[in-house]
Rosetta silent file (secondary structure, phi, psi, omega in degrees, C-alpha in Angstrom):
SEQUENCE: MIDEARLAALLAEYQIPSATLGVLRDGEITAVSAGIRNVETREPATPSTVYQCGSMTKTWTALAFMRLSARVRWAWTSRYGPTCRTSGWPTRG
SCORE:     score description
SCORE:     0.000 S_00000001
   1 L     0.000  -45.027  177.838  -97.451  125.837  -36.120 S_00000001
   2 L  -105.026  127.649 -178.913  -95.252  122.735  -35.577 S_00000001
   3 L   -85.559   97.752 -177.556  -96.133  120.555  -32.605 S_00000001
   4 H   -64.250  -35.210  179.371  -92.705  119.830  -31.081 S_00000001
   5 H   -65.721  -40.120 -179.986  -94.185  117.452  -28.466 S_00000001
   6 H   -65.684  -41.065  178.957  -95.864  115.432  -31.252 S_00000001
   7 H   -61.535  -45.992  178.362  -92.570  115.217  -33.181 S_00000001
   8 H   -62.296  -39.477  179.791  -90.758  113.988  -30.042 S_00000001
   9 H   -66.723  -39.921  176.831  -93.531  111.438  -29.370 S_00000001
  10 H   -64.003  -38.966  177.572  -93.287  110.080  -32.929 S_00000001
  11 H   -62.772  -44.379  179.678  -89.532  109.711  -32.592 S_00000001
  12 H   -64.930  -43.904 -177.855  -89.970  107.730  -29.370 S_00000001
  13 H   -61.002  -40.745 -177.192  -92.785  105.612  -30.814 S_00000001
  14 H  -101.112    8.755  175.046  -90.808  104.607  -33.883 S_00000001
  15 L    56.656   46.854  178.199  -87.426  104.495  -32.130 S_00000001
  16 L  -102.667  130.303 -175.809  -85.867  107.155  -34.343 S_00000001
  17 L   -63.682  -40.038  179.815  -82.894  108.971  -32.826 S_00000001
  18 E  -162.372  165.664  176.771  -83.678  112.422  -34.293 S_00000001
  19 E  -157.954  152.775  171.940  -85.529  114.375  -36.958 S_00000001
  20 E  -126.632  131.171 -179.540  -85.796  117.879  -38.249 S_00000001
  21 E  -116.647  127.065  178.857  -89.046  119.151  -39.650 S_00000001
  22 E  -122.136  140.535  179.581  -89.215  122.263  -41.826 S_00000001
  23 E  -131.541  130.240  175.507  -92.284  124.059  -43.095 S_00000001
  24 E  -105.702  117.732  178.873  -92.378  126.859  -45.665 S_00000001
  25 E  -142.608  128.141 -179.703  -95.527  128.927  -45.385 S_00000001
  26 L    54.691   36.329  179.252  -96.208  132.377  -46.759 S_00000001
  27 L    79.664    1.248 -179.460  -92.494  132.755  -47.509 S_00000001
  28 E  -110.974  132.738  179.776  -91.434  132.031  -43.938 S_00000001
  29 E   -97.112  130.365  172.756  -89.465  128.935  -42.940 S_00000001
  30 E  -118.679  125.819  179.407  -90.123  127.310  -39.563 S_00000001
  31 E  -128.602  140.240  179.918  -87.811  124.500  -38.520 S_00000001
  32 E  -135.523  139.009  177.611  -87.916  122.275  -35.445 S_00000001
  33 E  -123.434  150.250  176.708  -85.577  119.507  -34.372 S_00000001
  34 E  -144.145  152.923  176.274  -86.032  116.785  -31.760 S_00000001
  35 E    91.854 -166.366 -176.477  -83.911  113.968  -30.480 S_00000001
  36 E  -116.527  137.349 -178.701  -80.155  113.401  -30.556 S_00000001
  37 E   -83.001  -19.980  179.753  -77.948  113.634  -33.663 S_00000001
  38 E  -136.564  114.540 -174.822  -75.268  111.299  -32.310 S_00000001
  39 L   -69.314  -21.489  178.096  -76.276  108.344  -30.166 S_00000001
  40 L   -82.611  -41.884 -179.363  -72.747  108.032  -28.696 S_00000001
  41 L   -93.140  -10.060  178.826  -72.170  111.638  -27.720 S_00000001
  42 L    64.540   22.509  178.557  -75.852  112.435  -27.040 S_00000001
  43 E   -69.501  138.101 -177.757  -75.553  115.765  -28.870 S_00000001
  44 E   -74.984  152.107  175.066  -79.001  117.224  -29.566 S_00000001
  45 L   -75.690  146.867  176.980  -80.299  117.631  -33.100 S_00000001
  46 L  -131.761  166.466  176.936  -80.689  121.177  -34.361 S_00000001
  47 L   -60.786  -18.598  176.967  -82.269  122.625  -37.522 S_00000001
  48 L   -94.416    6.451  177.256  -78.760  122.843  -38.984 S_00000001
  49 L   -63.085  131.481  178.112  -78.008  119.138  -38.343 S_00000001
  50 L   -94.192  123.590  179.765  -76.861  117.464  -41.564 S_00000001
  51 L  -105.648  148.248  171.564  -78.436  114.007  -42.072 S_00000001
  52 L   -78.280  139.066 -174.258  -77.268  111.312  -44.441 S_00000001
  53 L   -80.864  -24.510  178.851  -79.929  110.612  -47.018 S_00000001
  54 L    51.900 -125.786 -178.622  -79.371  106.857  -47.291 S_00000001
  55 L   -95.133   18.476 -178.460  -82.225  105.380  -49.289 S_00000001
  56 H   -62.876  -28.604 -178.359  -84.480  108.460  -48.965 S_00000001
  57 H   -66.074  -27.763  176.844  -84.167  109.240  -52.664 S_00000001
  58 H   -65.720  -40.678  178.767  -86.016  106.027  -53.446 S_00000001
  59 H   -63.628  -46.060 -179.059  -88.936  107.187  -51.335 S_00000001
  60 H   -64.598  -39.659  176.666  -89.019  110.634  -52.961 S_00000001
  61 H   -62.549  -43.034  179.748  -88.823  109.077  -56.438 S_00000001
  62 H   -64.112  -41.503  179.365  -91.701  106.709  -55.670 S_00000001
  63 H   -61.618  -45.734 -179.634  -93.737  109.655  -54.289 S_00000001
  64 H   -62.057  -41.205  179.515  -93.067  111.708  -57.431 S_00000001
  65 H   -65.585  -42.293  178.739  -94.093  108.799  -59.636 S_00000001
  66 H   -63.154  -41.503  179.401  -97.296  108.243  -57.632 S_00000001
  67 H   -66.205  -41.221  177.678  -98.243  111.914  -57.885 S_00000001
  68 H   -65.861  -37.656 -178.987  -97.564  111.927  -61.613 S_00000001
  69 H   -64.223  -27.244  177.074  -99.524  108.698  -62.018 S_00000001
  70 H   -64.867  -23.631 -177.399 -102.583  110.375  -60.503 S_00000001
  71 H  -104.885  -15.627 -169.966 -102.551  112.694  -63.526 S_00000001
  72 L  -129.663  141.521  172.406 -101.278  110.452  -66.321 S_00000001
  73 L   -84.995  132.578  178.700 -102.372  106.999  -67.614 S_00000001
  74 E  -112.388  142.536  172.944  -99.473  104.525  -67.710 S_00000001
  75 E  -120.246  124.808  178.189  -99.400  101.377  -69.802 S_00000001
  76 E   -81.565   76.693 -173.958  -97.122   98.541  -68.787 S_00000001
  77 E   -99.473   -1.720 -174.246  -96.162   97.659  -72.329 S_00000001
  78 E  -136.819  149.165  175.956  -92.538   96.840  -71.781 S_00000001
  79 L   -69.669   -8.523  178.479  -90.540   94.592  -69.526 S_00000001
  80 L   -92.990   -1.521  176.722  -88.541   97.738  -68.637 S_00000001
  81 E   128.726 -165.256 -172.744  -91.405   99.570  -67.017 S_00000001
  82 E   -74.222  152.480  172.129  -94.220  101.986  -67.776 S_00000001
  83 E  -121.649  128.190 -177.848  -94.742  103.840  -71.039 S_00000001
  84 E   -80.846  130.066 -176.512  -96.631  107.091  -70.843 S_00000001
  85 L  -112.505   27.742  179.798  -99.569  107.238  -73.287 S_00000001
  86 L  -103.480  135.161 -178.283 -100.559  110.867  -72.766 S_00000001
  87 L   -61.409  144.407 -178.341 -100.089  113.362  -75.560 S_00000001
  88 L    91.419   -8.521  178.637  -97.250  115.784  -75.083 S_00000001
  89 L  -108.385  143.764  177.433  -95.130  113.326  -73.163 S_00000001
  90 L   -65.558  147.023 -179.116  -92.282  111.337  -74.733 S_00000001
  91 L  -126.117  160.834  176.306  -93.098  107.694  -75.197 S_00000001
  92 L  -120.696  157.500  171.035  -91.209  104.460  -75.541 S_00000001
  93 L    79.930    0.000    0.000  -92.021  101.319  -77.430 S_00000001
């Protein structure tokens, strides 16, 4: 289901030390790790490797906003950002 060779190739191509990919399908979790979790000790990454999130929350927030925007019309009526103009949603301004 998960192409481990492709994951390793992407890590090498983008010069990323390690990654863990998890997929939930039909109630079953499949997890694969590639690369090294510590560049100094060269310890391999595992599905239980804990990663620091850094600025990842910004990416996920932007993704959530984009997905919501596909369903909702936004009006840039304020210098503070968008105001939702769809019934049933709270509005500002």
